[in-house]
TIVEXGU-685566 format. One record per residue (C-alpha): x, y, z negated; residue number from 1. Coordinates in steps of 0.02 Angstrom, whole numbers, plus 50000, padded with zeros to 5 digits. Layout:
% TIVEXGU-685566
+-------+-------+-------+-----+
!    px !    py !    pz ! seq !
+-------+-------+-------+-----+
!     X !     Y !     Z ! NUM !
...
+-------+-------+-------+-----+
% end
This chain:
% TIVEXGU-685566
+-------+-------+-------+-----+
!    px !    py !    pz ! seq !
+-------+-------+-------+-----+
! 48726 ! 51447 ! 50268 !   1 !
! 48730 ! 51277 ! 50214 !   2 !
! 48897 ! 51210 ! 50256 !   3 !
! 48848 ! 51032 ! 50287 !   4 !
! 48707 ! 51108 ! 50422 !   5 !
! 48865 ! 51153 ! 50526 !   6 !
! 48912 ! 50979 ! 50589 !   7 !
! 48823 ! 50793 ! 50598 !   8 !
! 48928 ! 50667 ! 50527 !   9 !
! 48913 ! 50515 ! 50638 !  10 !
! 49029 ! 50426 ! 50519 !  11 !
! 48867 ! 50394 ! 50402 !  12 !
! 48779 ! 50306 ! 50535 !  13 !
! 48752 ! 50138 ! 50481 !  14 !
! 48877 ! 50148 ! 50365 !  15 !
! 48926 ! 49982 ! 50294 !  16 !
! 48948 ! 49940 ! 50107 !  17 !
! 49097 ! 50033 ! 50022 !  18 !
! 49164 ! 50000 ! 49844 !  19 !
! 49186 ! 50124 ! 49724 !  20 !
! 49356 ! 50071 ! 49672 !  21 !
! 49518 ! 50020 ! 49763 !  22 !
! 49685 ! 50006 ! 49703 !  23 !
! 49846 ! 50050 ! 49790 !  24 !
! 50019 ! 49978 ! 49782 !  25 !
! 50164 ! 50082 ! 49849 !  26 !
! 50300 ! 49985 ! 49920 !  27 !
! 50412 ! 50152 ! 49978 !  28 !
! 50545 ! 50099 ! 49851 !  29 !
! 50568 ! 49930 ! 49903 !  30 !
! 50484 ! 49897 ! 50091 !  31 !
! 50499 ! 50069 ! 50136 !  32 !
! 50686 ! 50051 ! 50125 !  33 !
! 50701 ! 49905 ! 50248 !  34 !
! 50708 ! 50027 ! 50386 !  35 !
! 50873 ! 50045 ! 50478 !  36 !
! 50834 ! 50229 ! 50511 !  37 !
! 50811 ! 50277 ! 50315 !  38 !
! 50935 ! 50340 ! 50201 !  39 !
! 50936 ! 50258 ! 50030 !  40 !
! 50889 ! 50383 ! 49893 !  41 !
! 50985 ! 50401 ! 49731 !  42 !
! 50926 ! 50329 ! 49575 !  43 !
! 50876 ! 50500 ! 49523 !  44 !
! 50796 ! 50533 ! 49675 !  45 !
! 50691 ! 50365 ! 49652 !  46 !
! 50631 ! 50415 ! 49479 !  47 !
! 50569 ! 50576 ! 49550 !  48 !
! 50469 ! 50481 ! 49681 !  49 !
! 50410 ! 50370 ! 49546 !  50 !
! 50344 ! 50525 ! 49455 !  51 !
! 50260 ! 50579 ! 49617 !  52 !
! 50160 ! 50413 ! 49628 !  53 !
! 50108 ! 50413 ! 49460 !  54 !
! 50041 ! 50594 ! 49481 !  55 !
! 49933 ! 50541 ! 49638 !  56 !
! 49859 ! 50405 ! 49533 !  57 !
! 49950 ! 50254 ! 49627 !  58 !
! 49915 ! 50108 ! 49535 !  59 !
! 50064 ! 49992 ! 49560 !  60 !
! 50245 ! 50028 ! 49612 !  61 !
! 50350 ! 49900 ! 49700 !  62 !
! 50508 ! 49952 ! 49619 !  63 !
! 50611 ! 49825 ! 49690 !  64 !
! 50688 ! 49635 ! 49721 !  65 !
! 50797 ! 49604 ! 49573 !  66 !
! 50851 ! 49435 ! 49643 !  67 !
! 50920 ! 49524 ! 49778 !  68 !
! 51085 ! 49552 ! 49667 !  69 !
! 51155 ! 49650 ! 49514 !  70 !
! 51145 ! 49830 ! 49596 !  71 !
! 50952 ! 49806 ! 49626 !  72 !
! 50926 ! 49749 ! 49474 !  73 !
! 51001 ! 49874 ! 49385 !  74 !
! 50894 ! 49993 ! 49483 !  75 !
! 50739 ! 49903 ! 49452 !  76 !
! 50771 ! 49913 ! 49268 !  77 !
! 50804 ! 50095 ! 49265 !  78 !
! 50650 ! 50121 ! 49348 !  79 !
! 50549 ! 50012 ! 49241 !  80 !
! 50637 ! 50092 ! 49086 !  81 !
! 50569 ! 50262 ! 49147 !  82 !
! 50386 ! 50216 ! 49157 !  83 !
! 50394 ! 50160 ! 48966 !  84 !
! 50495 ! 50321 ! 48912 !  85 !
! 50395 ! 50443 ! 49009 !  86 !
! 50219 ! 50356 ! 48969 !  87 !
! 50184 ! 50352 ! 49159 !  88 !
! 50017 ! 50270 ! 49201 !  89 !
! 50085 ! 50179 ! 49360 !  90 !
! 50123 ! 49998 ! 49334 !  91 !
! 50278 ! 49908 ! 49391 !  92 !
! 50301 ! 49757 ! 49513 !  93 !
! 50445 ! 49662 ! 49582 !  94 !
! 50469 ! 49554 ! 49738 !  95 !
! 50533 ! 49376 ! 49729 !  96 !
! 50556 ! 49220 ! 49855 !  97 !
! 50472 ! 49061 ! 49795 !  98 !
! 50634 ! 49035 ! 49685 !  99 !
! 50639 ! 49005 ! 49511 ! 100 !
! 50801 ! 49092 ! 49514 ! 101 !
! 50712 ! 49268 ! 49603 ! 102 !
! 50579 ! 49257 ! 49470 ! 103 !
! 50706 ! 49261 ! 49306 ! 104 !
! 50774 ! 49433 ! 49333 ! 105 !
! 50587 ! 49492 ! 49334 ! 106 !
! 50562 ! 49414 ! 49180 ! 107 !
! 50717 ! 49457 ! 49095 ! 108 !
! 50701 ! 49646 ! 49133 ! 109 !
! 50516 ! 49640 ! 49078 ! 110 !
! 50561 ! 49568 ! 48909 ! 111 !
! 50719 ! 49698 ! 48886 ! 112 !
! 50612 ! 49861 ! 48939 ! 113 !
! 50442 ! 49800 ! 48856 ! 114 !
! 50335 ! 49826 ! 48990 ! 115 !
! 50240 ! 49681 ! 49079 ! 116 !
! 50299 ! 49665 ! 49275 ! 117 !
! 50196 ! 49601 ! 49407 ! 118 !
! 50290 ! 49463 ! 49500 ! 119 !
! 50258 ! 49461 ! 49710 ! 120 !
! 50289 ! 49297 ! 49751 ! 121 !
! 50311 ! 49276 ! 49940 ! 122 !
! 50335 ! 49132 ! 50075 ! 123 !
! 50347 ! 49152 ! 50256 ! 124 !
! 50197 ! 49056 ! 50311 ! 125 !
! 50198 ! 49100 ! 50503 ! 126 !
! 50182 ! 48930 ! 50617 ! 127 !
! 50323 ! 49007 ! 50722 ! 128 !
! 50457 ! 49030 ! 50570 ! 129 !
! 50406 ! 48863 ! 50516 ! 130 !
! 50438 ! 48795 ! 50695 ! 131 !
! 50623 ! 48879 ! 50703 ! 132 !
! 50673 ! 48839 ! 50531 ! 133 !
! 50600 ! 48658 ! 50538 ! 134 !
! 50497 ! 48689 ! 50377 ! 135 !
! 50356 ! 48585 ! 50328 ! 136 !
! 50214 ! 48630 ! 50250 ! 137 !
! 50234 ! 48497 ! 50109 ! 138 !
! 50403 ! 48600 ! 50089 ! 139 !
! 50310 ! 48754 ! 50077 ! 140 !
! 50204 ! 48706 ! 49951 ! 141 !
! 50334 ! 48615 ! 49834 ! 142 !
! 50422 ! 48776 ! 49844 ! 143 !
! 50258 ! 48879 ! 49805 ! 144 !
! 50208 ! 48773 ! 49664 ! 145 !
! 50370 ! 48763 ! 49568 ! 146 !
! 50417 ! 48958 ! 49583 ! 147 !
! 50219 ! 49002 ! 49525 ! 148 !
! 50206 ! 48884 ! 49397 ! 149 !
! 50358 ! 48955 ! 49315 ! 150 !
! 50313 ! 49133 ! 49344 ! 151 !
! 50144 ! 49107 ! 49265 ! 152 !
! 50233 ! 48996 ! 49117 ! 153 !
! 50326 ! 49159 ! 49086 ! 154 !
! 50177 ! 49262 ! 49058 ! 155 !
! 50204 ! 49364 ! 49213 ! 156 !
! 50043 ! 49422 ! 49304 ! 157 !
! 50087 ! 49328 ! 49471 ! 158 !
! 50034 ! 49374 ! 49657 ! 159 !
! 50075 ! 49250 ! 49783 ! 160 !
! 50102 ! 49327 ! 49960 ! 161 !
! 50097 ! 49238 ! 50116 ! 162 !
! 50189 ! 49332 ! 50257 ! 163 !
! 50115 ! 49328 ! 50415 ! 164 !
! 49945 ! 49273 ! 50367 ! 165 !
! 49867 ! 49361 ! 50510 ! 166 !
! 49947 ! 49211 ! 50627 ! 167 !
! 49923 ! 49065 ! 50514 ! 168 !
! 49784 ! 48939 ! 50554 ! 169 !
! 49637 ! 48933 ! 50439 ! 170 !
! 49684 ! 48759 ! 50363 ! 171 !
! 49867 ! 48823 ! 50323 ! 172 !
! 49789 ! 48961 ! 50232 ! 173 !
! 49668 ! 48878 ! 50139 ! 174 !
! 49798 ! 48752 ! 50086 ! 175 !
! 49932 ! 48883 ! 50033 ! 176 !
! 49818 ! 48988 ! 49946 ! 177 !
! 49715 ! 48852 ! 49859 ! 178 !
! 49875 ! 48790 ! 49784 ! 179 !
! 49920 ! 48953 ! 49718 ! 180 !
! 49763 ! 48991 ! 49635 ! 181 !
! 49767 ! 48821 ! 49542 ! 182 !
! 49946 ! 48865 ! 49480 ! 183 !
! 49872 ! 49021 ! 49404 ! 184 !
! 49901 ! 49151 ! 49524 ! 185 !
! 49790 ! 49313 ! 49496 ! 186 !
! 49819 ! 49377 ! 49657 ! 187 !
! 49838 ! 49329 ! 49853 ! 188 !
! 49911 ! 49451 ! 49976 ! 189 !
! 49870 ! 49433 ! 50142 ! 190 !
! 49989 ! 49494 ! 50262 ! 191 !
! 49997 ! 49560 ! 50436 ! 192 !
! 50187 ! 49553 ! 50459 ! 193 !
! 50197 ! 49568 ! 50632 ! 194 !
! 50065 ! 49703 ! 50659 ! 195 !
! 49965 ! 49606 ! 50766 ! 196 !
! 49791 ! 49624 ! 50681 ! 197 !
! 49643 ! 49733 ! 50733 ! 198 !
! 49505 ! 49792 ! 50608 ! 199 !
! 49394 ! 49641 ! 50667 ! 200 !
! 49532 ! 49518 ! 50637 ! 201 !
! 49561 ! 49589 ! 50468 ! 202 !
! 49374 ! 49584 ! 50414 ! 203 !
! 49361 ! 49393 ! 50471 ! 204 !
! 49517 ! 49345 ! 50374 ! 205 !
! 49461 ! 49425 ! 50210 ! 206 !
! 49289 ! 49354 ! 50230 ! 207 !
! 49361 ! 49174 ! 50253 ! 208 !
! 49468 ! 49194 ! 50112 ! 209 !
! 49336 ! 49259 ! 49999 ! 210 !
! 49204 ! 49125 ! 50060 ! 211 !
! 49305 ! 48981 ! 50099 ! 212 !
! 49453 ! 48991 ! 49953 ! 213 !
! 49410 ! 49103 ! 49821 ! 214 !
! 49232 ! 49070 ! 49801 ! 215 !
! 49107 ! 49154 ! 49674 ! 216 !
! 49179 ! 49075 ! 49523 ! 217 !
! 49364 ! 49110 ! 49520 ! 218 !
! 49413 ! 49281 ! 49463 ! 219 !
! 49559 ! 49304 ! 49597 ! 220 !
! 49583 ! 49477 ! 49683 ! 221 !
! 49642 ! 49511 ! 49858 ! 222 !
! 49780 ! 49613 ! 49932 ! 223 !
! 49797 ! 49681 ! 50101 ! 224 !
! 49977 ! 49709 ! 50162 ! 225 !
! 49988 ! 49795 ! 50346 ! 226 !
! 50121 ! 49839 ! 50478 ! 227 !
! 50109 ! 49967 ! 50611 ! 228 !
! 50176 ! 49884 ! 50765 ! 229 !
! 50012 ! 49920 ! 50852 ! 230 !
! 49972 ! 50085 ! 50778 ! 231 !
! 49820 ! 50011 ! 50681 ! 232 !
! 49892 ! 50001 ! 50511 ! 233 !
! 49781 ! 50131 ! 50443 ! 234 !
! 49629 ! 50080 ! 50536 ! 235 !
! 49673 ! 49906 ! 50467 ! 236 !
! 49691 ! 49961 ! 50284 ! 237 !
! 49500 ! 50035 ! 50292 ! 238 !
! 49439 ! 49891 ! 50360 ! 239 !
! 49525 ! 49796 ! 50212 ! 240 !
! 49444 ! 49912 ! 50103 ! 241 !
! 49273 ! 49895 ! 50184 ! 242 !
! 49290 ! 49702 ! 50169 ! 243 !
! 49302 ! 49679 ! 50004 ! 244 !
! 49507 ! 49701 ! 49964 ! 245 !
! 49546 ! 49738 ! 49799 ! 246 !
! 49701 ! 49825 ! 49816 ! 247 !
! 49801 ! 49904 ! 49991 ! 248 !
! 49979 ! 49914 ! 50013 ! 249 !
! 50063 ! 50055 ! 50090 ! 250 !
! 50227 ! 50168 ! 50105 ! 251 !
! 50240 ! 50358 ! 50107 ! 252 !
! 50244 ! 50426 ! 50285 ! 253 !
! 50233 ! 50233 ! 50336 ! 254 !
! 50421 ! 50220 ! 50330 ! 255 !
! 50484 ! 50028 ! 50329 ! 256 !
! 50561 ! 49902 ! 50470 ! 257 !
! 50511 ! 49927 ! 50644 ! 258 !
! 50368 ! 50036 ! 50679 ! 259 !
! 50336 ! 50052 ! 50477 ! 260 !
! 50179 ! 50001 ! 50354 ! 261 !
! 50025 ! 50077 ! 50322 ! 262 !
! 50048 ! 50271 ! 50280 ! 263 !
! 50012 ! 50286 ! 50084 ! 264 !
! 49970 ! 50464 ! 50107 ! 265 !
! 49842 ! 50449 ! 50239 ! 266 !
! 49769 ! 50296 ! 50163 ! 267 !
! 49752 ! 50425 ! 49997 ! 268 !
! 49674 ! 50564 ! 50110 ! 269 !
! 49563 ! 50457 ! 50187 ! 270 !
! 49506 ! 50353 ! 50041 ! 271 !
! 49484 ! 50525 ! 49944 ! 272 !
! 49355 ! 50587 ! 50103 ! 273 !
! 49274 ! 50430 ! 50075 ! 274 !
! 49248 ! 50464 ! 49883 ! 275 !
! 49341 ! 50312 ! 49831 ! 276 !
! 49489 ! 50390 ! 49748 ! 277 !
! 49540 ! 50560 ! 49700 ! 278 !
! 49708 ! 50651 ! 49694 ! 279 !
! 49786 ! 50825 ! 49695 ! 280 !
! 49822 ! 50907 ! 49880 ! 281 !
! 49985 ! 50988 ! 49830 ! 282 !
! 50035 ! 50820 ! 49737 ! 283 !
! 50018 ! 50738 ! 49905 ! 284 !
! 50110 ! 50867 ! 50001 ! 285 !
! 50250 ! 50865 ! 49879 ! 286 !
! 50271 ! 50665 ! 49877 ! 287 !
! 50272 ! 50663 ! 50080 ! 288 !
! 50404 ! 50806 ! 50080 ! 289 !
! 50512 ! 50718 ! 49938 ! 290 !
! 50518 ! 50555 ! 50035 ! 291 !
! 50553 ! 50650 ! 50190 ! 292 !
! 50696 ! 50737 ! 50100 ! 293 !
! 50767 ! 50594 ! 50021 ! 294 !
! 50763 ! 50468 ! 50147 ! 295 !
! 50814 ! 50573 ! 50287 ! 296 !
! 50637 ! 50547 ! 50386 ! 297 !
! 50576 ! 50702 ! 50442 ! 298 !
! 50393 ! 50734 ! 50443 ! 299 !
! 50337 ! 50762 ! 50623 ! 300 !
! 50263 ! 50930 ! 50663 ! 301 !
! 50104 ! 50851 ! 50719 ! 302 !
! 50083 ! 50706 ! 50577 ! 303 !
! 49914 ! 50709 ! 50512 ! 304 !
! 49869 ! 50811 ! 50363 ! 305 !
! 50044 ! 50865 ! 50303 ! 306 !
! 50121 ! 50900 ! 50475 ! 307 !
! 50159 ! 51081 ! 50504 ! 308 !
! 50068 ! 51088 ! 50648 ! 309 !
! 49914 ! 51040 ! 50564 ! 310 !
! 49862 ! 51204 ! 50499 ! 311 !
! 49959 ! 51317 ! 50641 ! 312 !
! 49845 ! 51411 ! 50756 ! 313 !
! 49834 ! 51410 ! 50948 ! 314 !
! 49754 ! 51445 ! 51107 ! 315 !
! 49575 ! 51340 ! 51101 ! 316 !
! 49605 ! 51277 ! 50923 ! 317 !
! 49440 ! 51267 ! 50876 ! 318 !
! 49487 ! 51207 ! 50689 ! 319 !
! 49556 ! 51383 ! 50656 ! 320 !
! 49410 ! 51466 ! 50696 ! 321 !
! 49296 ! 51362 ! 50593 ! 322 !
! 49432 ! 51360 ! 50446 ! 323 !
! 49448 ! 51560 ! 50459 ! 324 !
! 49266 ! 51569 ! 50448 ! 325 !
! 49275 ! 51500 ! 50275 ! 326 !
! 49430 ! 51554 ! 50193 ! 327 !
! 49498 ! 51693 ! 50312 ! 328 !
! 49643 ! 51699 ! 50428 ! 329 !
! 49790 ! 51726 ! 50298 ! 330 !
! 49737 ! 51572 ! 50172 ! 331 !
! 49874 ! 51435 ! 50185 ! 332 !
! 49790 ! 51297 ! 50095 ! 333 !
! 49796 ! 51112 ! 50134 ! 334 !
! 49667 ! 51046 ! 50247 ! 335 !
! 49569 ! 50954 ! 50123 ! 336 !
! 49555 ! 51094 ! 49990 ! 337 !
! 49488 ! 51205 ! 50148 ! 338 !
! 49343 ! 51063 ! 50164 ! 339 !
! 49285 ! 51106 ! 49992 ! 340 !
! 49304 ! 51283 ! 49998 ! 341 !
! 49152 ! 51410 ! 49988 ! 342 !
! 49121 ! 51504 ! 50156 ! 343 !
! 49202 ! 51673 ! 50149 ! 344 !
! 49089 ! 51824 ! 50120 ! 345 !
! 49006 ! 51867 ! 50271 ! 346 !
! 49043 ! 51723 ! 50383 ! 347 !
! 48901 ! 51685 ! 50499 ! 348 !
+-------+-------+-------+-----+
% end
């Protein structure tokens, strides 16, 4: 029996354009550590996580904010050196406020280690934050221009991150991103910092930035960074991919402040089903288990794909019956391996 004849996939109905390649930025070692409920891994554990990210084919790892202090800077340098010494494919990135003093440590670590480190220079663009802090748009522009110009002059690939982009007025978004591009930023990161967006909002924002700010003549990439306050982070990330975002951010198991971020593991799994990325299922499971163990953040039993309950049998569990018809009841492979398995001999 042809496996495809067993079901009709409504996901293919009037399917929109999907890219053939999307990059991934893993913020587990930085954004993921901002949750009050996680234990900070040791440096040796962080090095192991870095290797697991590399095995999964994740393109960029945010390895910290060296401007935050000496201890963080030392760990950032150790992680960057591991990439060089072990010949890992994953590229390092570091966060920095729109301050020259924050960017300088990134430059110095990059020079000492001998590897380019992408600078993610962020500013809080939210009208709410600006009102609370009495910040003017001119002040944000001045700080941004100074920091971005310095970063670019030092040879850093520079991304401008506008926190809370999804609550900014179009005119503010246009002013800030246009200034960043003029200063030499090669990427702009659109953020749903409060987890406010729906997929429709994500599509509208990315369309606006692509058409009204970047245009067709500028070679500037768009990143998407989402939070999970409404439980829509994964749906929003997939909407960003569909809308033409070049790189998506996430953290393992979605860990991070408040409700967390886009779960990198589930993003990888869904992008694999869409034929956009490839990864080894065993590596995905190892990645999730390692993060759970090192951060004290257990994987819920009903967590999709890697949760223990996703492969358990139970009364009325139709998936178990279908699964057994393909691979037999004693097979314990991961769900995505089962999807690719041939039907068991004699199954009808």
